[in-house]
TITORSE-370165 format. One record per residue (C-alpha): residue in one letter; x, y, z. Coordinates in steps of 0.05 Angstrom, whole numbers, plus 5000, padded with zeros to 4 digits. Example, Ala and Ser with C-alpha at 12.3 -4.5 7.8 and 13.67 -1.06 7.14 Angstrom:
// TITORSE-370165
a524649105156 s527349795143 
//
This chain:
// TITORSE-370165
m478948144507 a486448234512 q492847834510 i496847844576 g503147434579 g500046954528 i493446904565 t486847174538 v483047564591 s476947994595 g476748744600 p476349184662 s470949164713 d467949824739 n466849564809 g473749274818 d471448544815 p473748074760 a469748244697 a469347554667 t473046894660 v480146764642 a480546384577 p485545824563 p492446064542 t493746174469 r501045964473 p504045274486 s504445034557 t511844904548 e512945654556 g511945574631 r504545604646 p499945004648 a495444914587 g489044954628 v488545594668 a482845574718 s479546224737 a478146434808 v471946784782 g468546184750 r466245984681 p459346024648 g455145464675 d458745384742 d454745374805 k454746114827 a455446444894 p449546914901 d453447554916 r460247444883 g458447124817 g463646564826 p463545814837 v462245574908 i465645084954 n461444875014 g457445515007 l463445975000 a465646334937 v472146054910 e475746704927 e473346674999 a475145935007 a481946054977 a483346645022 a481146255083 a485645675064 l491546135051 l490846475119 a490145805154 g496745595123 a493645035082 g495145345015 a489845554965 r492045164903 q494644494881 p502144434872 a504144744806 t509244464757 r514144994782 r514145574830 g512746264802 s517846814807 a515647524823 l519448174826 l516748744868 l519449434848 s519249894908 g522250584920 s525950834982 l522251494991 g519951395062 m517450695080 g510550675049 h512650324985 d516849815022 v511049665069 m506549515009 a511949084978 e512648685042 a505148565046 c504648364973 g510747914979 a507647545038 s501247424998 l505147184937 a509246714980 r502746395005 r500946264933 g507545904918 f511346484888 t518546644902 a518147394912 r523947884915 t524048634922 a528449144887 d529149894899 s527450294837 l531250904864 r537550494875 m536950254804 l538450964783 g545550794801 g551151164837 r548951824868 n542651874826 g538351494876 s540251924936 r539752534891 g532552364875 e530852324949 k534352994962 v530453324905 f523853074934 r525653285004 g527553964978 m521054054941 i516653885001 a520854345045 v518854955003 p511555145017 g507355064955 l512854794909 y511054054909 d503654234908 a504954624844 v508954064811 h503953524832 f497553864813 s499854214749 q504653694721 m504252994753 r496652934756 t495753214686 g501652884652 g504953554636 r511653634600 l515553654665 a512552984687 l514352664621 a521352944624 i522252644694 e519851974667 r524651974609 a530552184652 s529451644705 s528151094653 r534851234620 y538150954683 v533050464710 v531650084645 p538749784637 a538849574710 l531949254705 r533848904641 q539848604675 e535648394735 l530448034692 t535847704649 e539647434708 q533447214746 p527746974699 t521247264725 d513947114713 l510747724746 v513248434760 i509048874806 s511249604807 i509749954873 f513550574853 a512150994791 t519350984767 g519250234766 a512650224728 a515650654672 a521850224665 t517949574666 s513449814609 r519649964568 v523049294578 k516948834576 p517148714499 e524148414509 f521547864555 p516047444523 g511047184573 l512647694627 v506347944662 t506548644691 a502348994744 v502349664779 f500049754850 s498650464875 t495250654940 d494551384919 c487651664912 c489152054848 v493851614808 h498252084768 r500952024697 l507651704716 w504051084742 v500450934677 h503850594617 d501950224554 n505249554572 t501849464639 d497248854643 l493749024709 y492949614756 l491549494830 v488650094865 t485050204931 s479150644911 q474250754854 t476951464847 a483851174835 a481150694782 r478151274745 y484651664747 v488151074716 r482951074660 r484051814650 f490551624616 a488850904595 p481350844582 g481750104567 a486049904626 l484649294667 v483749554738 s482249194803 v480149564866 v482949214927 p483449365002 t490149655025 p494349075050 v496949105120 r502948745150 e501548125191 p503348395261 f497648885258 y492748305257 d495348055323 p496248645370 p495848605446 t489648845482 q489549575504 e490349365576 e496448935560 a499649475517 r498650025569 a501249595625 a507649475586 l508550225576 g506550445645 i500450835622 p494350855668 a488350475641 d483651075644 a488451615618 p487551935550 c493051705503 v494851845431 l499951555383 l503452125346 m507451965283 s508452225213 g511751695169 s518951475171 w521252185158 g517552475217 l514553055178 g511253635213 p511753965282 l511753325323 v515753595381 e511454215389 g505153805381 a507353285432 a509053825482 a502454175474 m498253535480 a502153295540 a501153965574 a493653865563 g493953205602 i494652715544 y499652155544 v503452195478 l506951605446 a511452005399 v514951625342 a520551965303 g521551415251 r528351445218 n529052195234 k534852175284 p534952925300 l527452885314 a528452275358 a533652665399 r528953255408 l523252795430 t527852455480 a529853135508 l522553335513 a520752685550 e525852865604 r521853495619 q514853235604 h513752535630 k507152435592 v511352405528 i514151715514 p519051765455 f520951245403 g525651265344 f524850745288 t521050175320 d517349535302 r512649635362 i507450045324 p501949515331 a502749535407 l503150295408 m496750335368 a493449835415 a495450265475 s492650905445 d485551175440 l487151585377 v492451575323 v494952265303 t498752215238 s499552455167 s496052135108 g499251475088 d499250725101 t499150835176 c491851005167 s490150305142 e494049995199 a490250405250 r483650195219 v485549465226 i486649575301 g480249985305 r483150665322 d480351325298 l484951805261 l486752535269 l490352735205 i495553285203 d495353645137 v502853645128 v504353235065 p503453645002 g501553414933 h499252684933 g498852725009 r493053225004 d489552764954 n490352175002 l488052575062 q481452705028 k480851955014 e481751795087 l476652305109 e471551995061 r472851315092 g470451565159 h473051525231 a477952085213 e478552825226 v483553335199 t487453875235 n492454425221 t499854365238 d500254895293 p500454595363 v494354965389 s489854715333 l492654015338 t491453985414 r484354255409 s482653755355 a485753175394 l481853345457 a475353385416 c476752715382 l478352385449 d471652615475 r468152275416 v471851625406 k469050995437 p473450525477 p475849945434 s471749315442 d475948835398 r483348735389 v482548735313 a477049105275 i478748855205 g481548175184 p486148005125 q480947595087 a478448175044 w485348335018 e487247615004 q480647494968 a481248114925 f488648004910 g487247294889 s481647514843 a486148044812 l491747534799 a486647064767 q485047604716 i492147594690 g492946844687 f495246684758 g488946344784 a488145824838 h490845264793 w496545634759 
//
């Protein structure tokens, strides 16, 4: 048992499900939370669902019923005495952290929270935020350098990793303290390791504050794990065990990777292709590599198009890459270029295969039911996450040279089956798991 924001909760669960019930709070209800906190995972003696171990409503486990109600817009809980306030700490290295913050914010809003997002890198102040991005870009540009730092320091908690943590916290802690003082907050979810370190340091100054960390990395490294974290949200059992490498008693919940709402409502493949002018029976891939456009996308697009494949090539926020893809498209009409775009759900729907680097794009493609061809281009944690995606299935890996990429793409296109449904995975699993995780730290259905 442990105290979290004044609530007594059970210890961690090995399978990612809530381990036990949430006990009544041990502090007065005048501190902001109702005196009776109901658990989304049930109490001893409740009527149990046969496979979830929780109370049932009309044959559904409470988590399932709550998720269904949330997604239907009906709300999953009775009106609380006040709305909760949540702060999501993201980080502007690429878009992956912001995408997770957006998805979590939408789920929190359905539960009555007022959620806001702050950029941990910008909290470094002045030029420090942009300097941090430049350092990271510089490391991944030197072959082997970021691999060396990640595997020898970050994953093990070496002296360099701890020095990075101390240096960043020196700037982020004062900014976070000011943010929490000016806007009283019930829950902080750190979706960037720098934010997790700072939150752990300031938490003792804010009684009742509940803190969580959400990492989608397969091998959660040392900078994510801190003493004053009440809950860890991860997306695999491997990640849960990496958390417990540094915090053996940590409360960890394994949840599906959340996906933004537009991916649950894509057009059909026929509709998407008609809008793009792509023949219904032509082979087509979506080629992208995060918002930075990492890897040889121009060379890969050219080689695949020369092999007869339509290529929807997305440069993200990489403007020089976007210009090069546009120039290529003028010579090779099977290449259809895009810069930064919100049309990714439709582009995935039009494609037969998604060719990308390891990252949150993989989860989005799985929702729409597209197989993956992963380019091994992101070092360090990217190689960890590539292995995770391969283990999940419906994914292959290729090298970065255009010949290998094209051969692999052609082989994958021979194997993939035509999509039968617009959406292969719904949002219910995420909403259910997220609700159960929140219940473990005192934010249950009747908070």
